[in-house]
C-alpha positions as CSV (number, residue, x, y, z in Angstrom):
1,M,-104.5,-42.0,114.0
2,K,-107.9,-40.3,114.6
3,D,-107.2,-40.2,118.3
4,Y,-103.8,-38.5,117.6
5,K,-105.4,-35.9,115.4
6,N,-108.0,-35.1,118.0
7,Y,-105.3,-34.8,120.6
8,M,-103.3,-32.3,118.4
9,D,-106.4,-30.3,117.7
10,N,-107.0,-29.8,121.4
11,L,-103.5,-28.5,122.0
12,S,-103.1,-24.7,122.4
13,V,-100.2,-22.2,123.2
14,D,-100.2,-18.9,124.8
15,E,-100.3,-15.7,122.6
16,T,-96.6,-14.8,123.2
17,L,-95.3,-18.1,122.0
18,H,-97.6,-18.0,119.0
19,E,-96.2,-14.6,117.9
20,K,-92.5,-15.9,118.2
21,I,-93.3,-18.9,116.1
22,M,-95.0,-16.8,113.4
23,N,-92.1,-14.3,113.3
24,R,-89.6,-17.1,112.8
25,L,-91.5,-18.5,109.9
26,T,-91.8,-15.0,108.3
27,Q,-88.0,-14.3,108.7
28,R,-87.0,-17.6,107.1
29,S,-89.2,-16.9,104.1
30,T,-87.7,-13.4,103.7
31,R,-84.1,-14.7,104.1
32,R,-84.6,-17.2,101.4
33,H,-86.0,-14.5,99.1
34,I,-82.9,-12.2,99.8
35,V,-80.4,-15.1,99.1
36,T,-82.2,-15.9,95.9
37,N,-82.1,-12.3,94.7
38,N,-78.4,-11.9,95.6
39,F,-77.5,-15.1,93.8
40,R,-79.3,-13.8,90.6
41,K,-77.5,-10.4,90.9
42,Y,-74.0,-12.0,91.1
43,I,-74.8,-14.2,88.1
44,S,-75.7,-11.1,86.1
45,V,-72.5,-9.3,87.0
46,A,-70.3,-12.3,86.1
47,A,-72.1,-12.6,82.8
48,C,-71.4,-8.9,82.0
49,A,-67.7,-9.3,82.9
50,A,-67.3,-12.3,80.7
51,V,-68.8,-10.5,77.7
52,M,-66.5,-7.5,78.3
53,L,-63.4,-9.8,78.5
54,I,-64.3,-11.5,75.3
55,F,-64.7,-8.1,73.6
56,V,-61.3,-6.8,74.8
57,I,-59.5,-10.0,73.7
58,S,-61.1,-9.9,70.3
59,I,-60.0,-6.2,69.5
60,Y,-56.7,-6.0,71.4
61,P,-54.5,-7.2,68.4
62,H,-55.9,-4.2,66.4
63,M,-55.5,-1.6,69.1
64,N,-52.7,1.0,68.9
65,I,-52.6,2.1,72.5
66,W,-49.4,4.2,72.2
67,N,-50.6,6.0,69.1
68,I,-47.4,5.0,67.2
69,T,-47.3,5.0,63.4
70,P,-45.7,2.0,61.6
71,N,-42.8,4.2,60.5
72,E,-42.0,5.1,64.1
73,S,-42.1,1.7,65.5
74,E,-40.7,-0.5,62.8
75,S,-37.4,-0.6,60.9
76,N,-35.5,-3.0,58.8
77,I,-32.2,-1.9,60.5
78,P,-30.9,-3.9,63.4
79,N,-31.0,-2.1,66.8
80,T,-32.7,0.9,65.3
81,T,-33.9,3.5,67.8
82,G,-35.3,7.0,67.7
83,D,-32.5,8.3,69.8
84,S,-30.8,11.4,68.5
85,N,-27.1,12.0,67.9
86,P,-25.5,11.7,71.3
87,L,-23.4,14.8,70.8
88,Q,-26.3,16.9,69.5
89,D,-28.4,19.2,71.7
90,R,-32.0,18.1,71.2
91,S,-33.2,21.7,71.8
92,D,-31.7,22.8,68.4
93,T,-32.8,20.6,65.6
94,K,-32.7,23.2,62.8
95,G,-31.5,21.7,59.6
96,Q,-31.4,18.1,60.9
97,S,-34.7,16.8,59.5
98,G,-33.0,15.0,56.6
99,A,-30.3,13.4,58.7
100,V,-31.6,10.3,60.4
101,Y,-29.7,8.7,63.3
102,H,-29.8,4.9,63.8
103,D,-28.3,3.1,66.7
104,V,-26.4,0.6,64.5
105,D,-23.0,-0.8,65.3
106,A,-20.6,0.7,62.8
107,S,-18.9,-2.7,62.4
108,Q,-22.1,-4.0,60.7
109,I,-21.6,-1.4,57.9
110,I,-20.2,-3.1,54.8
111,R,-17.1,-1.5,53.2
112,Q,-15.0,-2.4,50.2
113,T,-12.3,-4.7,51.3
114,T,-9.6,-2.5,49.7
115,S,-10.7,0.7,51.4
116,A,-8.4,0.1,54.4
117,K,-5.2,0.0,52.4
118,V,-4.0,3.5,53.2
119,P,-0.6,4.7,54.6
120,F,-0.4,5.4,58.4
121,G,-1.1,9.1,59.0
122,F,-3.3,9.3,55.9
123,V,-6.3,9.7,58.1
124,F,-6.3,12.4,60.8
125,N,-6.7,10.3,63.9
126,N,-3.3,8.7,63.2
127,K,-1.8,12.0,62.1
128,L,-2.9,13.6,65.4
129,R,-0.9,11.0,67.4
130,D,2.2,12.0,65.5
131,L,1.5,15.7,66.2
132,V,1.6,15.1,70.0
133,R,4.4,17.1,71.5
134,I,4.2,15.7,75.1
135,N,5.8,12.5,76.3
136,S,8.6,12.5,73.7
137,G,10.5,9.3,73.5
138,I,7.6,7.1,74.5
139,K,6.0,4.8,72.0
140,N,3.2,6.4,70.1
141,N,4.1,9.6,72.1
142,G,2.4,8.1,75.1
143,V,-1.1,8.5,73.8
144,R,-3.9,6.1,72.7
145,W,-7.3,6.4,71.1
146,E,-10.1,4.6,72.9
147,E,-13.8,4.4,72.2
148,Q,-15.7,6.4,74.8
149,K,-19.0,8.2,74.7
150,Y,-19.1,11.9,75.7
151,T,-21.4,14.9,75.5
152,K,-21.2,18.4,74.1
153,D,-21.0,19.6,77.8
154,D,-17.9,17.4,78.3
155,V,-16.1,19.1,75.4
156,E,-17.1,22.6,76.4
157,S,-16.0,22.0,80.0
158,A,-12.7,20.6,79.0
159,L,-11.8,23.2,76.4
160,Q,-13.6,26.1,78.0
161,I,-15.4,27.0,74.8
162,S,-18.9,27.0,73.5
163,I,-19.5,24.7,70.6
164,K,-22.4,24.3,68.1
165,D,-24.2,21.2,66.8
166,P,-23.0,20.3,63.3
167,V,-25.7,20.6,60.6
168,L,-25.3,17.2,59.0
169,P,-26.0,16.1,55.4
170,D,-29.3,14.3,54.6
171,G,-29.1,10.6,54.9
172,D,-29.0,7.7,57.3
173,Y,-26.1,7.6,59.7
174,T,-24.7,6.1,62.9
175,V,-22.1,7.5,65.3
176,K,-19.0,6.4,67.1
177,Q,-17.0,8.4,69.6
178,Y,-13.3,8.3,70.6
179,V,-11.0,10.2,73.0
180,L,-7.3,10.6,72.8
181,V,-5.8,9.7,76.2
182,D,-2.5,10.7,77.6
183,E,-1.2,7.4,79.1
184,V,1.1,9.2,81.5
185,T,-1.6,11.4,83.2
186,D,-4.7,9.5,82.0
187,N,-6.1,12.9,80.8
188,I,-8.2,13.3,77.7
189,I,-6.5,15.6,75.2
190,A,-8.7,15.3,72.1
191,Y,-12.2,14.3,71.1
192,Q,-13.4,12.6,67.9
193,T,-17.0,12.0,66.8
194,V,-17.4,9.9,63.6
195,Y,-20.6,10.1,61.6
196,Y,-20.9,7.0,59.3
197,Y,-23.4,7.3,56.5
198,F,-24.8,4.2,54.9
199,D,-27.5,2.6,52.8
200,K,-30.1,1.5,55.3
201,N,-31.4,-1.2,53.1
202,I,-28.2,-3.1,52.6
203,L,-26.0,-1.5,55.3
204,E,-23.4,-0.4,52.7
205,F,-20.9,2.3,53.6
206,Q,-21.4,5.7,51.8
207,N,-19.1,8.1,53.4
208,R,-17.7,9.3,56.8
209,F,-17.3,12.6,58.5
210,S,-15.1,12.9,61.6
211,V,-15.2,16.0,63.8
212,F,-12.2,16.6,66.1
213,Y,-11.9,19.0,69.0
214,F,-8.6,19.6,70.9
215,A,-6.4,22.2,72.6
216,E,-3.3,23.2,70.7
217,Q,-1.1,23.2,73.8
218,Y,-0.7,19.4,73.6
219,F,0.4,19.3,69.9
220,K,3.0,20.7,67.6
221,S,1.5,24.1,66.9
222,D,3.8,24.9,64.0
223,E,2.7,21.8,62.0
224,L,-1.0,22.5,62.9
225,E,-0.5,26.0,61.5
226,R,0.8,24.5,58.2
227,L,-2.3,22.3,58.0
228,K,-4.7,25.1,58.7
229,N,-6.9,25.8,55.6
230,V,-9.9,27.6,57.3
231,S,-9.9,31.1,58.7
232,R,-12.4,33.7,59.7
233,I,-11.6,37.4,59.2
234,D,-14.1,40.1,60.2
235,G,-16.8,37.5,60.4
236,K,-16.1,36.1,56.9
237,I,-15.1,32.5,56.6
238,N,-12.3,31.7,54.2
239,I,-11.7,28.1,53.1
240,S,-8.8,27.2,50.8
241,D,-9.9,25.5,47.6
242,F,-9.5,21.8,47.3
243,P,-7.7,20.4,44.3
244,E,-10.1,19.1,41.7
245,P,-10.6,15.3,42.3
246,T,-9.2,13.6,39.2
247,N,-7.4,10.6,40.5
248,V,-9.7,7.6,41.3
249,H,-8.0,4.7,42.9
250,V,-9.7,1.6,44.3
251,K,-7.1,1.0,47.0
252,I,-7.1,4.5,48.5
253,P,-10.3,6.3,49.5
254,H,-11.0,9.9,48.9
255,V,-10.0,11.8,52.0
256,R,-10.3,15.6,52.6
257,K,-9.8,17.6,55.9
258,L,-10.5,21.1,57.0
259,V,-8.4,22.6,59.9
260,Y,-9.5,25.6,61.9
261,L,-7.6,27.2,64.8
262,E,-8.9,29.9,67.1
263,N,-7.9,31.0,70.6
264,G,-5.8,27.9,71.3
265,V,-8.5,25.4,70.2
266,A,-8.5,23.3,67.0
267,I,-11.5,22.1,65.1
268,V,-10.7,19.5,62.4
269,I,-13.3,17.9,60.2
270,E,-12.3,15.0,57.9
271,A,-14.4,13.4,55.1
272,E,-13.9,10.0,53.5
273,A,-15.6,8.4,50.6
274,D,-14.9,5.2,48.6
275,V,-14.9,4.8,44.8
276,V,-18.1,3.9,43.0
277,Q,-17.9,0.5,41.4
278,D,-20.0,-1.4,39.0
279,G,-19.3,-4.9,40.0
280,S,-15.5,-5.1,39.9
281,I,-15.1,-2.1,37.5
282,V,-14.5,1.4,38.9
283,D,-16.9,4.0,37.6
284,K,-14.6,7.0,37.4
285,E,-17.2,9.6,36.4
286,K,-19.6,8.6,39.3
287,S,-16.7,8.4,41.7
288,I,-15.5,12.0,40.9
289,E,-19.1,13.2,41.2
290,K,-19.4,11.5,44.6
291,Y,-16.1,13.1,45.7
292,K,-17.2,16.6,44.8
293,Q,-20.5,16.1,46.7
294,T,-18.6,14.9,49.8
295,D,-16.2,17.9,49.6
296,K,-19.2,20.2,49.5
297,Q,-20.8,18.5,52.5
298,L,-17.5,18.7,54.4
299,I,-17.4,22.5,53.8
300,D,-21.0,22.9,54.9
301,I,-20.4,21.1,58.2
302,M,-17.4,23.3,59.0
303,K,-19.4,26.4,58.2
304,S,-22.2,25.3,60.5
305,L,-19.7,25.0,63.4
306,I,-17.8,28.3,63.1
307,E,-20.1,30.8,61.4
């Protein structure tokens, strides 16, 4: 061992080789230092990211990222949306703040079981089929009502008129729309929008307002003229007085209609309300009060369309 040590001590290298060896040793030390520093840096970044993730997860259930109040995002009505009345122009919402539209299927609204027991033609959509003067001799005068959505632009284009949005009564309502179709030509000859008002807590029917638009040329104009009870002379609206509601009958709902004719176009609005019952007993006083209120709302809607 001593001889080996003496041998190694006597070995020597030239200066160039010595510098290469020392440079390699220095580089290896530096590389190890860099790797160690990078490793520590990555660990720090990962730790920060983990802390941020835990923070976000803990507060997310309490965040309101869309800035929506509970009243705007929640409702106890099925299929409720914030959509406006499909026939109403969103640019004109004057007087509509108290009327709240809900996207609820009208078939979900609960009505008294006796409210449908009315003669054919008692409500105007059936009456209008009888007034059709085209397609004589064909069953139902060759026309049919079918459910179909349409817009105010559709009505204005078809009738070549300008129409207003109705100012609706306060309350919760939903809408259904129908068109009267000529089965021979497949043309639409009348439009009906039905506004169903209901108690949003129990989905109970309150009243109904139906607005009709149609051209007189397809219907018996002499009979329409007899039905007419609204006119406008020198800018003043004249509406015939309704008979005082005195008869309250559980089997027949309260139905009123206003008919306005101008320049070959008819606007008809019909209102319908059921009796007020306390259990199985009809409350005549409350029923008559409800009928009078419905009549006033009907008149207000007509005025909002033609004044």
